[in-house]
MARKERO-265583 format. One line per field, with one value per residue (C-alpha): residue in one letter; x, y, z; residue number from 1. Coordinates in steps of 0.1 Angstrom, whole numbers, padded with zeros to 4 digits. Layout:
! residues N
resn <- A,...
c1 <- X,...
c2 <- Y,...
c3 <- Z,...
resi <- NUM,...
***
This chain:
! residues 359
resn <- M,R,S,S,A,A,S,T,P,I,L,S,R,L,N,P,F,N,R,L,Q,V,I,L,Q,H,L,K,M,S,K,S,T,D,S,T,A,D,V,L,L,E,K,R,G,G,A,G,I,I,T,L,N,R,P,K,V,L,N,A,L,S,F,P,M,I,Q,Q,I,Y,P,Q,I,K,T,W,E,Q,D,P,E,I,F,L,I,I,M,K,G,T,G,G,K,A,F,C,A,G,G,D,I,I,A,I,S,D,A,G,K,V,G,D,R,L,T,Q,D,F,F,R,E,E,Y,I,L,N,N,A,V,G,T,C,K,K,P,Y,V,A,L,I,D,G,I,T,M,G,G,G,V,G,L,S,V,H,G,H,F,R,V,A,T,E,R,T,L,F,A,M,P,E,T,A,I,G,L,F,P,D,V,G,G,G,Y,F,L,P,R,L,P,G,K,I,G,C,F,L,A,L,T,G,F,R,L,K,G,R,D,V,L,K,A,G,I,A,T,H,F,V,E,S,E,K,L,P,A,L,E,K,D,L,I,A,L,K,S,P,S,T,E,N,I,A,D,L,L,N,S,Y,H,M,K,S,K,V,D,Q,E,K,E,F,V,L,D,E,H,M,E,K,I,N,S,L,F,S,A,N,S,M,E,E,I,V,K,K,L,K,Q,D,G,S,P,F,A,I,K,Q,L,E,T,I,N,K,M,S,P,T,S,L,K,I,T,L,R,Q,L,K,E,G,A,S,M,S,L,Q,E,V,L,T,M,E,Y,R,L,T,Q,A,C,M,R,G,H,D,F,Y,E,G,V,R,S,G,L,Y,S,T,R,L,L,D,E
c1 <- 0864,0831,0831,0807,0815,0802,0775,0757,0730,0729,0761,0744,0722,0751,0762,0795,0818,0805,0806,0841,0847,0833,0852,0884,0878,0869,0902,0922,0908,0911,0935,0918,0950,0964,0973,0964,0929,0901,0886,0906,0887,0904,0896,0913,0907,0869,0865,0858,0874,0865,0888,0879,0913,0909,0927,0933,0896,0887,0875,0848,0825,0825,0800,0828,0835,0797,0797,0825,0813,0776,0782,0812,0791,0763,0791,0805,0770,0767,0804,0805,0842,0833,0818,0819,0824,0846,0843,0869,0889,0926,0944,0938,0915,0883,0863,0842,0833,0805,0794,0810,0786,0809,0808,0769,0765,0788,0764,0732,0741,0746,0716,0738,0723,0749,0724,0700,0725,0745,0717,0700,0730,0741,0708,0706,0741,0726,0699,0724,0743,0711,0700,0734,0732,0767,0777,0789,0813,0822,0851,0842,0876,0876,0851,0821,0794,0767,0775,0799,0771,0752,0780,0780,0748,0724,0753,0752,0780,0798,0827,0838,0870,0883,0889,0852,0834,0799,0775,0747,0753,0732,0707,0735,0738,0704,0698,0686,0702,0698,0713,0687,0688,0648,0652,0678,0675,0639,0647,0674,0667,0642,0645,0683,0676,0657,0682,0711,0693,0682,0714,0741,0756,0788,0794,0828,0843,0823,0794,0788,0783,0763,0739,0731,0749,0777,0773,0809,0840,0876,0907,0920,0954,0936,0921,0947,0944,0907,0907,0933,0914,0881,0897,0912,0877,0868,0833,0823,0786,0770,0773,0808,0816,0794,0816,0851,0839,0824,0857,0876,0849,0851,0888,0885,0892,0893,0867,0850,0838,0829,0793,0774,0779,0741,0731,0725,0706,0685,0655,0655,0660,0630,0608,0621,0625,0592,0573,0554,0566,0599,0580,0570,0606,0620,0593,0601,0637,0631,0609,0632,0660,0688,0725,0718,0687,0701,0731,0708,0688,0718,0728,0692,0692,0722,0706,0685,0648,0637,0660,0647,0612,0618,0640,0615,0588,0614,0619,0581,0572,0604,0596,0571,0586,0610,0647,0636,0607,0627,0654,0626,0612,0644,0655,0623,0633,0670,0655,0633,0664,0684,0656,0661,0687,0695,0720,0739,0744,0752,0780,0792,0797,0817,0797,0798,0838,0844,0824,0842,0879,0877,0886
c2 <- 1542,1552,1555,1529,1532,1569,1562,1531,1542,1511,1525,1548,1520,1501,1501,1519,1489,1475,1510,1512,1479,1490,1519,1507,1479,1507,1527,1495,1486,1522,1510,1483,1465,1462,1426,1425,1437,1410,1419,1433,1455,1462,1472,1455,1460,1461,1439,1444,1418,1411,1388,1374,1376,1356,1323,1317,1312,1299,1334,1334,1364,1390,1419,1446,1425,1426,1464,1467,1442,1455,1493,1479,1458,1485,1513,1489,1483,1521,1524,1523,1512,1478,1452,1422,1413,1385,1370,1347,1337,1335,1307,1279,1259,1280,1302,1311,1286,1308,1336,1347,1325,1328,1364,1362,1338,1359,1390,1372,1361,1399,1411,1430,1443,1423,1393,1417,1435,1409,1389,1419,1434,1397,1391,1424,1415,1382,1398,1426,1392,1377,1408,1421,1442,1432,1396,1381,1353,1335,1313,1287,1273,1250,1252,1268,1266,1291,1325,1316,1300,1331,1351,1329,1307,1337,1350,1345,1320,1298,1281,1248,1231,1197,1212,1225,1213,1226,1220,1236,1222,1247,1220,1210,1244,1252,1272,1263,1269,1307,1331,1321,1285,1285,1298,1278,1245,1234,1244,1218,1187,1162,1163,1168,1202,1189,1163,1186,1211,1183,1161,1191,1163,1175,1178,1178,1189,1180,1168,1204,1210,1179,1188,1222,1244,1252,1265,1253,1230,1241,1229,1250,1254,1270,1295,1324,1318,1319,1351,1369,1360,1372,1407,1408,1406,1439,1452,1416,1407,1379,1357,1363,1356,1322,1314,1317,1298,1271,1269,1263,1239,1217,1214,1202,1165,1158,1136,1135,1101,1098,1093,1119,1107,1107,1090,1057,1071,1095,1073,1068,1104,1115,1089,1092,1132,1140,1137,1167,1164,1154,1126,1111,1113,1098,1070,1063,1062,1035,1016,1015,0999,1001,1013,1046,1052,1043,1064,1095,1087,1086,1118,1136,1124,1144,1176,1202,1188,1224,1233,1203,1212,1249,1241,1217,1242,1270,1250,1243,1277,1292,1272,1295,1327,1352,1356,1388,1372,1343,1363,1383,1351,1339,1370,1366,1329,1339,1362,1335,1312,1340,1338,1301,1279,1255,1278,1289,1252,1243,1268,1260,1223,1231,1211,1235,1241,1205,1196,1224,1215,1178,1173
c3 <- 1375,1394,1433,1442,1479,1475,1451,1464,1484,1509,1522,1545,1559,1571,1608,1610,1611,1577,1564,1573,1557,1523,1522,1531,1503,1479,1486,1487,1450,1437,1415,1394,1387,1421,1426,1463,1459,1462,1426,1398,1376,1339,1306,1277,1242,1240,1272,1307,1328,1365,1384,1419,1435,1470,1463,1499,1503,1473,1457,1482,1475,1503,1507,1498,1467,1456,1463,1437,1408,1404,1397,1374,1354,1353,1342,1314,1302,1293,1280,1242,1242,1260,1240,1263,1301,1313,1348,1361,1393,1404,1420,1395,1421,1422,1401,1432,1461,1475,1492,1525,1552,1582,1578,1574,1603,1626,1616,1623,1657,1668,1649,1624,1591,1568,1570,1551,1530,1518,1504,1491,1471,1460,1444,1426,1413,1401,1383,1366,1352,1341,1325,1313,1280,1270,1261,1295,1296,1328,1330,1356,1360,1393,1422,1414,1442,1456,1449,1423,1405,1408,1391,1363,1355,1346,1322,1283,1282,1309,1302,1320,1321,1334,1366,1372,1402,1404,1435,1452,1489,1508,1522,1544,1562,1567,1536,1500,1465,1461,1439,1413,1420,1419,1384,1367,1384,1374,1339,1336,1317,1335,1374,1375,1391,1418,1424,1424,1448,1473,1474,1467,1441,1425,1390,1375,1341,1311,1332,1340,1304,1299,1327,1308,1332,1313,1276,1266,1275,1269,1285,1313,1297,1266,1288,1285,1245,1244,1267,1243,1213,1229,1238,1204,1188,1170,1179,1189,1186,1207,1176,1170,1206,1204,1172,1188,1220,1197,1178,1212,1221,1192,1196,1231,1234,1273,1284,1250,1247,1283,1292,1315,1351,1357,1323,1338,1368,1348,1346,1385,1391,1370,1386,1423,1423,1407,1437,1455,1487,1505,1527,1492,1479,1509,1507,1470,1477,1503,1481,1453,1474,1448,1458,1439,1457,1492,1486,1479,1510,1530,1518,1524,1559,1568,1554,1570,1567,1569,1542,1520,1523,1514,1486,1471,1473,1457,1428,1422,1425,1406,1376,1364,1377,1360,1373,1392,1407,1417,1436,1453,1468,1477,1494,1518,1524,1534,1559,1573,1574,1595,1619,1624,1639,1613,1592,1622,1633,1599,1596,1631,1625,1595,1571,1543,1544,1549,1518,1499,1507,1511,1474
resi <- 1,2,3,4,5,6,7,8,9,10,11,12,13,14,15,16,17,18,19,20,21,22,23,24,25,26,27,28,29,30,31,32,33,34,35,36,37,38,39,40,41,42,43,44,45,46,47,48,49,50,51,52,53,54,55,56,57,58,59,60,61,62,63,64,65,66,67,68,69,70,71,72,73,74,75,76,77,78,79,80,81,82,83,84,85,86,87,88,89,90,91,92,93,94,95,96,97,98,99,100,101,102,103,104,105,106,107,108,109,110,111,112,113,114,115,116,117,118,119,120,121,122,123,124,125,126,127,128,129,130,131,132,133,134,135,136,137,138,139,140,141,142,143,144,145,146,147,148,149,150,151,152,153,154,155,156,157,158,159,160,161,162,163,164,165,166,167,168,169,170,171,172,173,174,175,176,177,178,179,180,181,182,183,184,185,186,187,188,189,190,191,192,193,194,195,196,197,198,199,200,201,202,203,204,205,206,207,208,209,210,211,212,213,214,215,216,217,218,219,220,221,222,223,224,225,226,227,228,229,230,231,232,233,234,235,236,237,238,239,240,241,242,243,244,245,246,247,248,249,250,251,252,253,254,255,256,257,258,259,260,261,262,263,264,265,266,267,268,269,270,271,272,273,274,275,276,277,278,279,280,281,282,283,284,285,286,287,288,289,290,291,292,293,294,295,296,297,298,299,300,301,302,303,304,305,306,307,308,309,310,311,312,313,314,315,316,317,318,319,320,321,322,323,324,325,326,327,328,329,330,331,332,333,334,335,336,337,338,339,340,341,342,343,344,345,346,347,348,349,350,351,352,353,354,355,356,357,358,359
***
C-alpha cells in the first residue's frame, strides 16, 4: 500500500505535533486489516473496501483518517484489479457522524494550521468521491451527518437502511452544511435542501431515499449478503452493480408503504423556504402560524444567525456551480467561520454532540 504519510505534500506544512500524529497513525495502519486501526483498508475480490473504525466516537472523521482514505481511493482508481470501491462504518450505530470538530475547535483557539489543513484535505477527498473513476458504493447504515455525508452523497451509489439517520446540523454550531452541501442540497426536489440546511432536520430510514439523498434502501441485516454479492461480481460494471443493488432494494419491505415524513409539509416547505433572505423566511414562518411553521421558527431561532445567512447564500450560489467550485467556495467560508466566534461557542456549548447523541 502506498505510504500516504511519506507521499502527501501537505505533511511538510504541518506543525511538528500534527505531523507526528499523521506518521503515528500511518504506522498504526500499516497493516490494512489491523482491527484496532481507525480506518481498515482491504482488497477482497475485485473490491477495495474502506471501513471507518472509530465506533466509540460514531466513526467521526479525523485528519489522519482523511490522510489515509484519499490516497487509497486514488491508488485503487488506477488498479486494474479493483472494479469497485465500498465505503462503510463499524459498530452498528453510525456510518460516520461527522468530522472531528472538537480537534478543529481546539486547533483554532491556538492558531494551529489544522483549521486550514483539515478542511482543505477533507474537501479534496469529497471531490475524489464525486469524481471517482470506479463505481463507489457507500453503505450509510446508521448516523450519517456532516463529514459522513461528504464521504457518501457524491458517490455513485448510497445505500440507506432502516437505521440510517441523516442530518446536516452545522448551523447549530456556527458553521454551514459543508462537504459539498452547497452542491447537492439545492439539487434535491423543491426546497427540501434549503429546509434541511437551515433547520438541521433529521431524516430517518427510507425517508433518506425518498428525499433523494440515498439511491437505494436495503435492510441492515442484508448488508453482509449484499457486500458479499458485490465482491463476487466478476469485472462489474456500473450497470451490473446497479442491477444488484436494485434487486436487493426491490426485496426490501421495511416501511415500504410508509409516506415520506415531509409529504404533508412539502407545499409549505416550497413556499416558506423559497424566500431570498433569512428575514423574509422568518417573516413568512410567522405569518403562516401553523404548528409546522412555528416549530421551524423555534428551531431556526436556536441556530447561529450568521450561519443561517451564510447557508442561504451558499445554496443559492452553489445551485449553478460544479462540485469542485462549490468545495472551493466552502473552503473559503470555513476559514471565515474559523476567524469568528460562533463556531467555538457552538462546540463549547455541546449543541452538536447533544444533537448527535440524544437519539
